[in-house]
KOLLUM-550791 format. One line per 3 residues: number of its first residue (from 1); their letters; for each residue x, y, z of C-alpha. Coordinates in steps of 0.2 Angstrom, whole numbers, plus 5000, padded with zeros to 4 digits. Example, Ala and Ser with C-alpha at 12.3 -4.5 7.8 and 13.67 -1.06 7.14 Angstrom:
1	AS	5062 4978 5039  5068 4995 5036
END
This chain:
1	XXX	4905 4891 4997  4890 4886 5007  4890 4903 5015
4	XXX	4891 4911 4998  4876 4901 4991  4866 4905 5006
7	XXX	4869 4924 5003  4865 4922 4984  4848 4914 4989
10	XXX	4845 4929 5001  4849 4942 4988  4837 4934 4975
13	XXX	4824 4936 4988  4828 4954 4994  4826 4969 4983
16	XXX	4842 4980 4980  4843 4995 4990  4849 5013 4985
19	XXX	4853 5020 5002  4865 5035 5003  4876 5042 5016
22	XXX	4871 5059 5024  4873 5073 5012  4869 5062 4997
25	XXX	4886 5054 4996  4887 5035 4991  4890 5023 5005
28	XXX	4907 5014 5002  4916 4999 5008  4934 4994 5007
31	XXX	4939 4975 5005  4958 4975 5009  4971 4985 5018
34	XXX	4977 4994 5002  4959 4999 4997  4955 5004 5015
37	XXX	4970 5016 5016  4964 5025 5000  4946 5025 5006
40	XXX	4950 5032 5023  4960 5046 5015  4947 5052 5003
43	XXX	4930 5047 5010  4919 5057 5022  4919 5047 5038
46	XXX	4900 5044 5037  4902 5036 5019  4912 5022 5026
49	XXX	4901 5006 5028  4915 4994 5033  4933 4991 5032
52	XXX	4943 4975 5031  4950 4967 5046  4967 4969 5039
55	XXX	4966 4988 5042  4961 4985 5060  4977 4976 5064
58	XXX	4990 4988 5072  5004 4977 5066  4999 4979 5048
61	XXX	4989 4995 5047  4993 5014 5050  4975 5017 5052
64	XXX	4971 5003 5064  4963 5015 5077  4952 5023 5065
67	XXX	4947 5007 5056  4942 4999 5072  4927 5011 5073
70	XXX	4919 5003 5058  4913 4985 5056  4926 4973 5049
73	XXX	4925 4962 5034  4935 4948 5026  4934 4955 5009
76	XXX	4922 4942 5001  4907 4943 4991  4896 4938 5006
79	XXX	4903 4953 5016  4897 4965 5002  4880 4957 5001
82	XXX	4879 4958 5020  4884 4977 5021  4876 4982 5005
85	XXX	4886 4997 5001  4883 5008 4985  4901 5006 4980
88	XXX	4915 4994 4985  4934 4996 4982  4942 4980 4976
91	XXX	4960 4978 4970  4963 4971 4952  4962 4952 4952
94	XXX	4950 4952 4967  4943 4934 4967  4925 4940 4969
97	XXX	4925 4949 4952  4916 4935 4943  4901 4940 4953
100	XXX	4901 4958 4947  4885 4955 4938  4876 4949 4953
103	XXX	4883 4963 4964  4878 4976 4951  4860 4969 4952
106	XXX	4860 4972 4970  4865 4990 4967  4883 4987 4972
109	XXX	4896 4995 4960  4914 4988 4961  4927 5001 4959
112	XXX	4943 4992 4953  4959 4999 4960  4975 4995 4950
115	XXX	4991 4991 4959  5003 5006 4957  5019 5005 4948
118	XXX	5025 5023 4952  5020 5039 4962  5011 5046 4947
121	XXX	5000 5031 4947  4996 5033 4966  4991 5051 4963
124	XXX	4980 5047 4948  4971 5033 4957  4968 5044 4971
127	XXX	4960 5058 4960  4950 5045 4951  4943 5036 4966
130	XXX	4939 5052 4975  4929 5058 4960  4919 5041 4959
133	XXX	4914 5043 4977  4909 5061 4976  4924 5068 4984
136	XXX	4934 5075 4969  4939 5091 4978  4945 5082 4993
139	XXX	4955 5070 4982  4963 5085 4972  4968 5094 4988
142	XXX	4976 5078 4995  4985 5075 4979  4992 5093 4978
145	XXX	4998 5092 4996  5006 5075 4994  5014 5080 4977
148	XXX	5022 5095 4985  5029 5086 5000  5037 5073 4988
151	XXX	5045 5087 4977  5053 5095 4992  5061 5079 4998
154	XXX	5075 5078 4985  5084 5093 4991  5102 5091 4996
157	XXX	5101 5072 4997  5117 5063 4991  5115 5050 4977
160	XXX	5119 5035 4988  5117 5017 4981  5102 5010 4991
163	XXX	5096 4993 4991  5078 4989 4997  5077 4972 5006
166	XXX	5064 4961 5014  5068 4947 5027  5065 4934 5013
169	XXX	5077 4942 5001  5064 4951 4991  5068 4968 4983
172	XXX	5061 4980 4970  5069 4984 4953  5064 4995 4939
175	XXX	5045 4997 4936  5040 4997 4954  5034 5011 4965
178	XXX	5049 5008 4976  5061 5012 4962  5052 5027 4957
181	XXX	5052 5034 4975  5070 5031 4977  5074 5040 4961
184	XXX	5063 5055 4966  5073 5056 4982  5089 5056 4972
187	XXX	5095 5039 4977  5102 5025 4966  5091 5009 4967
190	XXX	5105 4996 4966  5093 4982 4961  5087 4992 4946
193	XXX	5105 4997 4942  5110 4978 4941  5096 4975 4929
196	XXX	5082 4969 4940  5064 4973 4935  5049 4971 4946
199	XXX	5047 4962 4962  5058 4947 4966  5073 4940 4976
202	XXX	5089 4948 4976  5105 4937 4976  5114 4937 4992
205	XXX	5130 4934 4982  5128 4950 4973  5126 4960 4989
208	XXX	5142 4952 4996  5152 4956 4980  5144 4974 4977
211	XXX	5136 4980 4993  5125 4996 4994  5130 5012 5002
214	XXX	5114 5010 5013  5101 4996 5016  5083 5000 5016
217	XXX	5075 4987 5027  5057 4983 5025  5047 4972 5037
220	XXX	5063 4968 5047  5055 4975 5062  5040 4962 5061
223	XXX	5041 4945 5068  5044 4932 5054  5043 4913 5053
226	XXX	5060 4905 5053  5058 4899 5036  5053 4916 5029
229	XXX	5068 4925 5037  5082 4913 5033  5089 4926 5021
232	XXX	5089 4940 5034  5098 4929 5047  5112 4923 5035
235	XXX	5129 4926 5043  5136 4935 5028  5121 4947 5027
238	XXX	5122 4950 5046  5140 4955 5044  5136 4968 5031
241	XXX	5121 4975 5041  5133 4977 5055  5145 4988 5045
244	XXX	5134 4997 5032  5121 5010 5037  5103 5004 5037
247	XXX	5087 5013 5036  5071 5005 5044  5058 5008 5031
250	XXX	5041 5011 5039  5033 4995 5032  5015 5000 5036
253	XXX	5017 5015 5024  5027 5006 5010  5017 4991 5007
256	XXX	5003 4997 4996  5010 5011 4985  4996 5024 4989
259	XXX	4997 5042 4995  5005 5035 5011  5021 5033 5001
262	XXX	5026 5051 5004  5026 5048 5023  5038 5033 5020
265	XXX	5048 5044 5009  5050 5057 5022  5056 5045 5034
268	XXX	5069 5038 5022  5075 5055 5017  5077 5061 5035
271	XXX	5087 5045 5040  5098 5046 5024  5101 5064 5027
274	XXX	5107 5059 5045  5118 5046 5038  5126 5058 5025
277	XXX	5129 5071 5038  5138 5058 5049  5149 5052 5034
280	XX	5153 5070 5029  5145 5068 5012
END
């Protein structure tokens, strides 16, 4: 809070700036990994003022190498006041939102990005944000290509009953982008089929009594604290994982629900197709 008060004092003493990137494009900043993934996809490189430190972490980010070329930030109001972009991408619920008036007075426009519930949300958000930063044509082209790739994935995939699972027991039911992607691939989301909605824990007892045809494992490849991975290490689940086919979902592409979803979907479709061929389905 002391740092923030210092920056507030400085902003009252300094005039707002209206600098723009080369070519007249607004200078834009991302404040967390999901915002950065979207920004890196649609922005011209010279537009980007700063990306979050999350996106510079290879364990979390598929764009870590690119993101390292830009100054990192912690996603706070102080960071925005320091870098002074024309626009900043923040996700809905960003804690600094209450300072929106102050930031606007310094010439910083906040672009609020909603958390997607399905693939159509991801496409619409990409188009909207691209237009807001002067890159409408680029956004439209990216959306058209991603939509085409997603449409092509459902061909010849069997309707296997799939369960998306995280090490702590979390899954994704209806009303989530995971459910939407699985449905588009022609798979049956077992969590949704059992009436689960949104994000939440999936009972181990239900997996034991009604196991899926295939597990989709997210974040299992990452090191987890013992308390956070007790579910994944349970002997009953371990026995099921030993005999039921598993697909390692590329977690760095499946955590934000943006255009990168199509890359994760391609990996899932490829692995499920291989499983089906091995079973003779």
